[in-house]
C-alpha positions in Angstrom: -0.1 0.0 0.1 1.0 3.4 -0.5 0.0 5.1 2.7 1.2 4.0 6.1 -0.6 1.1 7.7 -1.6 1.3 11.0 -1.9 -1.7 13.7 -5.8 -1.5 12.8 -4.8 -2.8 9.1 -3.7 -6.0 9.5 -6.6 -7.9 7.8 -6.3 -9.3 4.1 -8.2 -10.2 1.2 -7.1 -13.7 -0.4 -8.0 -15.8 -3.5 -7.5 -19.7 -3.9 -7.3 -21.2 -7.1 -10.0 -24.3 -6.9 -9.7 -27.3 -9.3 -13.4 -28.4 -9.7 -13.5 -31.6 -12.0 -10.9 -29.8 -14.5 -13.0 -26.3 -14.2 -10.8 -23.5 -12.9 -12.7 -21.6 -10.3 -11.9 -19.3 -7.3 -12.6 -18.8 -3.4 -12.5 -15.4 -2.3 -11.9 -14.9 1.5 -10.5 -12.2 4.3 -8.1 -13.2 7.5 -6.6 -11.7 10.2 -3.6 -14.0 9.6 -1.4 -14.0 6.5 -3.0 -15.4 3.1 -0.4 -18.4 3.2 -1.4 -19.2 6.9 -5.0 -19.0 6.3 -4.4 -21.5 3.0 -2.8 -24.0 5.5 -5.6 -23.9 8.0 -8.2 -24.4 5.1 -6.0 -27.2 4.1 -5.5 -29.1 7.2 -9.1 -28.8 8.1 -9.1 -25.7 10.6 -11.7 -23.2 10.1 -12.0 -24.5 6.4 -14.2 -23.7 4.0 -15.5 -27.5 2.6 -14.6 -26.2 -0.8 -11.1 -25.3 -0.1 -10.3 -28.0 1.8 -11.2 -30.4 -0.9 -10.5 -28.5 -4.2 -8.2 -25.7 -3.2 -4.9 -26.1 -5.4 -2.8 -23.0 -4.6 -3.2 -19.1 -3.6 -3.4 -16.6 -6.8 -1.5 -13.7 -5.0 -1.6 -11.9 -8.4 -5.3 -11.0 -8.0 -4.9 -9.8 -4.4 -1.2 -9.0 -3.4 -1.3 -5.3 -3.9 -4.5 -5.0 -1.9 -3.2 -5.7 1.4 -3.1 -5.0 4.2 -6.2 -3.3 5.4 -8.3 -2.5 7.9 -11.2 -5.2 8.7 -14.3 -2.8 7.3 -12.1 -2.2 4.1 -11.6 -6.0 3.9 -15.1 -6.7 4.0 -15.8 -4.5 1.2 -13.0 -5.6 -1.0 -13.5 -9.4 -0.6 -16.9 -8.8 -2.0 -15.7 -6.7 -4.7 -13.2 -9.1 -5.6 -15.4 -11.8 -5.7 -17.6 -10.1 -8.1 -14.8 -9.1 -10.2 -14.2 -12.7 -10.6 -17.8 -13.4 -11.4 -18.3 -10.7 -14.0 -14.7 -12.5 -15.8 -16.6 -15.6 -16.0 -15.3 -17.8 -13.2 -17.2 -19.8 -10.7 -16.4 -18.0 -7.6 -17.1 -19.5 -3.6 -17.0 -16.8 -0.7 -16.5 -13.4 -1.2 -19.5 -12.8 1.2 
């Protein structure tokens, strides 16, 4: 980010590539952890989204890295916007409340 981050701004949005029967899809989420740690938690079943645990292949940092870190309020907004953008581009998207 170009602005100074405060202690409040430690949340991140993240995108996981999913492979569902050969179809490319994505899961969009937000976390107070690093995206890497959150993905590890999904894969090991800790507070996991079932679709990520089962079909998650890897993170897609090219879709979110330049957005992080941010406040919780901004992350909630960006999670939805990022999911909507991927849907507009024709992808199947999970999460992104």
